[in-house]
N, C-alpha and C positions, 0 to 999 in steps of 0.2 A: 627486448621490447623497448627499452628506453632509447635505443639508438634511433628510433623513428624520428626523434626531434633533433638529431644532429648534434647533441651536446657532448662534450668531452668530459669524462668523469672517471673516477677511480673505481675499480671493481670492489664488490663487497656488500654485505647487507647493511642497510641504513639503520641508524639509531632512531630512537623514538623519544627524543628530547623535545616534547611538545611545549615550547615556551611561548607565552603570550607577549605581544608587544607592550612594552612599558608605556602607559599613557603619558602624554605630554601635559605638563602643567601650563603650557603657553596658552592654550585655548581658554581654560578657566580663568586665568589671570587677565586676559585681554578682552574677553567677551563684553565686559561692561563698557569698554571704550567704543564699541559699536552701537551700544544702546544710548549712551549719554547724548550724542548729537541729534537724536530724532526730534526732540522738541523744537529744534531750530527750523525744521520744515514747516511745522504748524505756525510757528512765529512768522515765517517768511511770507506766507500767503495772507497774513493779516496786517501786513505792513505796506508802506508806499513803495514805489518802484525801486528807490535806493535801498530801502530796508530789505526788500525782496532779494535784490542782488547780493547784498552783504551777508544776509543769513544763509543763502544757498552756497555762497563761496565758503563761508565758515563751516557749513555742514560738509562740503566736499573735502576741505582740508582735514577736518577731524576724522572723517572716515578713512582717508588716506593714511593719516597718522596711526589709526587703530590697526590698519593692515600692516604697515611697516613695523609697528611694535610687536605684533604677533609673530611676524616672520623673524624679527630680531631675537625674540625670546626662544624661538625654536633653534635658531642658529647658535645661540649662546648655550643651550642645553647640549647640542651636539658637540660644541667646543669643550664643554666641561666633561663630557663623557669620554673624551679621548686623551691619551697621554701625550701624543704628538699631534698638533693641529696648527693650521694657519689661521690667523685672525680673519674674521669676515671681511671680504673685499669692500662691502658697503656697510657702514655703521648704521644699521636700520633703526635701532632704538634711539640713537641720538637724533637722527633725522625725524623720527616719530615725535620726539620731544619738541623739536623745532617747529614742526607742522602743528603740533598741539598749541604751542604758544601763538603761532600766527593765526590759527583758527579762532582761538578765544579772543585774541586781539581784534580780529575782524568782526566777530560778533559784538564786541564791546563798542565798536564804532557806530552801531545803529543808534545809540542814544544821543550821539552828537557831542559827547563829552571828550575832552582831550586826555584826561588822566586815565580814564577807564581802559582804553585799549592797551596802554603800556602796562598797567597793573595786571590786567588779565593775562597779557602775553608773558610777562616775566613769571607770574605765579604758575601759569600752565607749564612753561618750560621747566621750571625748578621742581615742581611737584611731580612731574612725569619722570624726571631723572631720579628723584628721591624714591619713587614707587617702583620703578623698573630697572634702575641702574643704567650705566653706560654699556656699550658693546665691548667685547674684548679688544684691546688695542695693541696686543703684541702676540707673536707666534709662541707656541709651546714646543720646546725641543725635547728629544729623548735624553734621559739621564746619561751623562758622560759622553754624549755624541756631539760632534761639531755641527755647525750651522748647515753645512752642505748636506751632511748625512741626514739630519733631521728634515731638511727640505725634501730630500728624495723619498723618505718614508711618508711624510705628509702627502706628497703628490700621489704616491702609489695607493695610499689608503683612501684619498679623496676619489680617485678613479674607481676603486673597488666599491666604495659607498654609493657612487653614482649608478653602478651596475645593479646593486641591490635595490636601490630606490626605483629603478626602471622595472625590475622584476615585480616589486610590490605593487606598483601602479597598474601593471598589466593584470595581475591576479585580482586586485581589488575590483577591476572592471567586470570580472566574471560573476561577482556577487555570490560566490560559493564560500560560505563561512568556514567549513571544515578545511577546505583547500587553502584559504587565507591563513588559517592557524598553522597549517603544515608548512607554508612558506615562511611564516614568522619563526618557526623552529629552525629552519635552515639558515635564515638570516642571523639568528642569535648564535648559531654554531660558527658561521663564517666570521662574525665579528670577534669571537674569541681568538681566532687566528690573527685578526687585525691587531688586537690588543697585545698579543704575544710579540708581534713584530715591533710594535711601538715600544714595548718594554726593552727589547734587545734588537736594535737596528741591524746587527750582524745577521739576523735571520731573514732579512729582506731578500737576499739572493735566492735562498732556498724556497721562499714563499712567493716569489714574484709571479711564477706561472699560475699559482692558485689565485692570486689577487687580480691577475689580468686575463690570461687565456681561458681558464676554467670558468670564471665568472662571466666573461664575455660570451662563452658558449652557452652558459646557463641562461643568460638574457635572451640570446637568439632562440634557444629551445623553448623558452617561455612564450615568446611571441608566436612561434609556430604552433605551440599547443593552444594558445588562446584563439587563434584563427580557426583551427580544426574543431575545437570544443564549442565555439559559438555556432557552428552550423547545426548540429543536432544533439549536443551535449552527450556524446557517446561515452558510456562508462569505461570502455576499454581504453580510449584515448586518455581519459583522466587517470586511470590506473597506471598507464605507461609513464605519464608525467610524474606521478608520485614515486614510481620506482626510480626514475631519474633523480628526483630530490633525495631519495634514500641513499643512492650511491654517492651523490655529491656531498651530502651531509656527513656520511661515514668517512669519505676521503678528507674533508676539511678537519674532522675531529682527529683522525689519525695523524695528519700533518702537524696539527697543533701539539698533540701529545709527543710526537717525535722531537719537535723543536724544544719542548720543555725538558724532555729527558736528556737531550744533547746539552742543554744549558746546565743541567744538574751534573752531568759527567764532566763538563768543562770546569765547573766549580770544584768538584771533587779532586780533579787533577791539580788545580791551582792550590788547593789546601794541602794536598800531599807534597807538592813541590815546596811549599812554604814550610811544612813540617820538617822535611829533610834538611832544608837550609837552616832552620832554627837548631836542629840537632847538631849540624856541622859547626855552627857558630858556638853552641854550648860546649862542644868538645874542644874547639880551639881555645875558648876562654879557660876551660879547665886545664888544658896543657900549658897555657901561659902562666897560670897561677902556680902550677907545680914547678915551672922553671924559675 
């Protein structure tokens, strides 16, 4: 049945690891930044034309700063959650701090004083950085891996994360809460594979198909499902898609377990080799002492 959607997946019964998406702290921390500039709108329409312009400009800057800060916090959370990650291409929190300073400085110009805009601007920039911190300014590499290997792992995981985000966006649009929870379970299982690859970049070759081909197929299957399901919300179509998720989740879980077992076997072999070498060294030392 799952083949209806054209996704490639591993056979087998799916697991039932129903994990909920961890709520982001970015929204709660940044919501106040969207509320704080609102009084500037009321202040604007009670001012002269120059005051109207300055207050509205300040309002726009502060709202843009709030949006940049929220996106920067989300990007920072994603960066912290990963072992291997590239720094954000755009330093959103720093830009948000700069816009906050400019916005407060512009609002301070309404009174006509010279010192107020500078004071407000510097305080706004400094307090914003103090409250939210700067963006990550360096890449995180895998332990013991060179920069090129870490970059390959980060690029592969970035692409895989993009596929997962597209799947989430499509399913969110269906407004089917149980189905959204089921997709979150699959995403959590897939990310355990990502973390395993980040911990040991040697696993990238074995996992590349899962990070690329299978997730791309899952994304395409999700889009086809959403199109079919939107027509008449056919329960059979929904069940077929859940069966596909079961197969995919089971495949990702098995691949992760296999990689972890291989790592353990590699470690056991290294320990055994080291033990034999130590025994040989011990025997050699004992023979030397007797001589």
